[in-house]
C-alpha positions in Angstrom: -110.6 -102.0 252.7 -111.6 -106.2 252.5 -110.4 -107.7 255.6 -109.3 -111.0 254.0 -107.5 -109.5 251.1 -105.6 -106.9 253.8 -105.1 -110.5 255.6 -103.7 -112.1 252.5 -101.4 -109.4 251.1 -100.1 -108.9 254.6 -98.6 -112.0 254.8 -97.7 -112.6 250.9 -95.7 -109.4 251.7 -94.5 -109.9 254.7 -95.9 -106.5 256.6 -99.3 -106.5 259.2 -102.8 -106.1 258.3 -102.0 -101.8 259.6 -99.5 -101.7 256.7 -101.7 -102.7 254.0 -104.8 -100.0 255.6 -102.6 -97.2 255.7 -101.8 -94.8 253.5 -97.8 -95.5 253.2 -95.5 -97.2 251.1 -94.1 -100.4 252.7 -90.8 -102.3 252.3 -90.0 -105.5 253.7 -87.4 -108.5 253.6 -89.5 -111.5 251.9 -90.0 -114.7 253.9 -92.1 -117.2 252.8 -94.9 -117.1 255.4 -97.5 -119.6 256.2 -100.6 -119.0 254.6 -99.3 -116.8 251.8 -100.8 -117.6 248.1 -98.2 -120.6 246.7 -96.8 -120.6 243.4 -94.3 -122.6 242.2 -90.4 -121.5 243.2 -92.0 -118.5 245.4 -89.6 -119.8 248.6 -87.0 -117.8 247.3 -88.6 -114.2 245.8 -86.2 -111.3 244.6 -88.3 -108.5 244.5 -92.0 -108.1 244.1 -94.3 -104.9 244.3 -97.9 -104.5 244.9 -99.7 -101.6 243.9 -103.1 -101.3 246.4 -105.3 -98.6 247.7 -103.0 -96.2 246.3 -99.7 -96.8 248.2 -97.1 -99.4 247.1 -96.0 -103.2 248.7 -92.0 -103.9 248.3 -90.8 -107.6 249.5 -87.8 -108.9 248.7 -83.9 -109.7 249.0 -82.6 -106.5 251.0 -80.1 -105.3 248.7 -83.0 -104.8 246.4 -85.5 -103.8 249.0 -82.8 -101.4 249.8 -82.7 -99.6 246.8 -86.0 -99.8 246.0 -86.7 -97.7 249.7 -84.6 -95.2 249.0 -85.8 -94.6 245.1 -89.5 -95.1 246.4 -90.2 -94.1 249.4 -92.2 -90.8 248.5 -93.2 -92.5 245.4 -97.2 -92.5 244.7 -99.1 -95.7 243.3 -101.3 -94.4 241.2 -98.5 -94.4 238.0 -96.1 -96.5 239.3 -96.6 -99.1 236.5 -96.2 -96.6 233.4 -93.6 -97.5 231.0 -90.6 -95.7 232.1 -90.7 -96.9 235.6 -90.9 -100.1 234.5 -87.6 -99.4 232.1 -85.9 -98.3 235.3 -86.9 -101.2 237.7 -85.6 -104.2 234.4 -81.9 -101.8 234.2 -81.9 -102.1 238.4 -83.1 -105.9 237.8 -80.5 -106.9 235.0 -77.3 -106.3 237.5 -78.9 -109.5 239.7 -79.8 -111.2 236.0 -83.3 -110.9 237.0 -85.9 -109.2 234.8 -89.8 -109.3 235.2 -92.3 -112.3 235.1 -96.1 -110.4 235.5 -97.4 -107.8 235.8 -101.3 -108.1 236.0 -104.4 -106.5 237.5 -106.0 -108.3 240.2 -109.8 -108.4 241.3 -111.8 -109.6 244.0 -115.4 -110.0 244.6 -117.4 -109.9 248.2 -120.9 -110.2 247.6 -123.1 -112.8 245.8 -125.2 -111.5 243.0 -128.3 -112.7 240.7 -126.7 -115.3 238.0 -128.9 -115.5 234.9 -128.2 -118.5 232.7 -129.1 -119.5 228.9 -130.2 -122.6 227.2 -127.4 -125.3 228.7 -127.3 -127.5 231.9 -125.2 -126.5 234.6 -122.8 -129.4 236.4 -120.3 -129.2 238.6 -116.9 -130.5 239.6 -114.9 -130.7 243.2 -111.7 -132.5 243.8 -110.9 -136.0 241.8 -113.6 -134.8 239.9 -112.0 -132.9 238.2 -109.0 -135.4 237.3 -111.5 -135.6 234.1 -109.7 -132.5 233.1 -106.3 -133.4 233.3 -104.7 -132.9 230.1 -107.3 -131.5 227.8 -106.0 -128.0 226.8 -109.2 -126.8 226.0 -109.7 -125.4 230.0 -105.8 -124.4 230.4 -107.5 -121.2 232.1 -109.8 -122.7 234.0 -107.6 -125.9 235.4 -103.8 -125.4 235.9 -103.2 -128.7 237.9 -100.5 -126.7 240.0 -99.1 -128.6 242.6 -98.4 -125.4 244.8 -102.4 -124.3 244.1 -104.1 -127.1 243.5 -107.7 -127.2 241.6 -110.4 -127.1 244.1 -113.9 -126.7 242.4 -115.2 -126.7 238.5 -118.5 -125.1 236.8 -119.3 -126.0 233.0 -122.0 -124.7 230.9 -122.7 -128.5 229.0 -125.3 -128.7 226.3 -125.5 -132.8 225.4 -121.6 -134.3 225.4 -120.6 -130.8 224.6 -119.3 -128.3 227.3 -119.2 -125.2 226.2 -117.0 -123.1 228.6 -115.8 -123.8 232.2 -115.0 -121.8 235.3 -112.6 -123.5 238.1 -111.1 -122.2 241.1 -107.5 -123.1 242.6 -106.6 -122.9 246.3 -103.8 -119.9 246.2 -104.2 -120.2 250.1 -106.5 -120.9 252.3 -108.2 -117.9 252.3 -108.5 -116.9 248.8 -109.6 -118.9 245.5 -108.5 -117.9 242.1 -110.7 -118.3 239.2 -110.3 -118.7 235.8 -112.4 -118.9 232.5 -112.7 -121.1 229.0 -115.1 -120.3 226.4 -115.5 -123.5 223.9 -114.8 -122.0 220.0 -118.0 -120.7 218.7 -119.5 -119.8 222.1 -117.7 -116.4 223.2 -119.7 -113.7 223.1 -122.8 -115.1 224.6 -122.8 -114.6 228.4 -121.2 -117.7 229.4 -118.6 -116.8 230.9 -119.9 -113.9 232.6 -122.7 -116.7 234.2 -120.0 -119.8 234.9 -118.1 -117.2 236.7 -120.7 -115.6 238.7 -121.8 -118.8 239.6 -117.9 -120.1 241.0 -117.7 -116.6 242.4 -120.9 -116.9 244.8 -119.9 -120.8 245.3 -117.0 -119.6 246.7 -118.1 -116.7 248.9 -120.3 -118.8 250.6 -117.8 -120.8 251.8 -116.3 -117.9 253.6 -113.3 -117.8 251.0 -112.7 -114.7 249.2 -112.5 -115.2 245.2 -110.1 -113.5 243.4 -110.0 -113.2 239.2 -106.5 -112.2 237.4 -105.9 -111.3 233.9 -103.9 -109.0 231.6 -104.0 -105.4 231.2 -105.1 -106.2 227.2 -107.3 -108.4 227.6 -110.5 -106.4 227.4 -112.7 -109.5 227.3 -111.2 -111.1 230.4 -112.4 -107.9 232.4 -115.1 -107.5 231.2 -116.3 -110.7 232.6 -114.8 -109.6 235.7 -116.8 -106.8 235.8 -120.1 -108.4 234.7 -119.8 -111.1 237.5 -119.6 -108.6 240.4 -115.8 -108.3 240.7 -114.0 -104.7 240.9 -110.3 -104.0 240.5 -108.0 -104.6 244.0 -104.6 -104.3 243.4 -101.9 -105.1 240.5 -98.9 -106.9 240.8 -95.5 -107.2 239.4 -93.0 -110.5 240.3 -89.3 -111.5 238.6 -87.3 -114.4 238.1 -84.2 -115.1 236.6 -83.4 -113.9 233.2 -81.5 -116.7 231.8 -80.6 -115.0 228.7 -78.5 -111.9 230.8 
């Protein structure tokens, strides 16, 4: 397993690097550790779960962790996020007025690969240069303008004054940056997304940082971009948040 990913998940799930690499499920009381991936309102986590390497990581409040340990100590990770398990989790979450917030697959890439671009210019934006796109909703997947996970690097495909697509990277942690991608209307299916994500992935790796890519289980086009850019499936993650409707 990738060494940087092991270090990151250990920080995110309040366990050791050795725990990430072994074959056992692990249950930890959540504490916001320095170096974790930073997201809004993550100082007070009720429950989050990751499946990685065929096993399951649980981190959260003591009472829900005790419940998960009793129920899932011997459960394998391969089929864990099937609908029946999600319903089981939701019933328990509802007791504390929580619900599932996010359930996504994540990919990593640890090798620089050749990139084939098309009939367009490639332009890079870094740091404060990214501010020119603030408020431009065309690039809402590439750039988030998050305070906790700031956008640090972006690359565009441009033809004259027109931007055909953009890939952006957010600094979710010091050692792992997340990549997002948007393609302008009329330019999908031309390989622009794969080229831009590949360029950005290569640049991030050249800086000694591990790029990762999250998407939806049903977003097949996004998954194809990840695979075509040299990413491989690495883990699946679920998070929770308060359910104001309950």
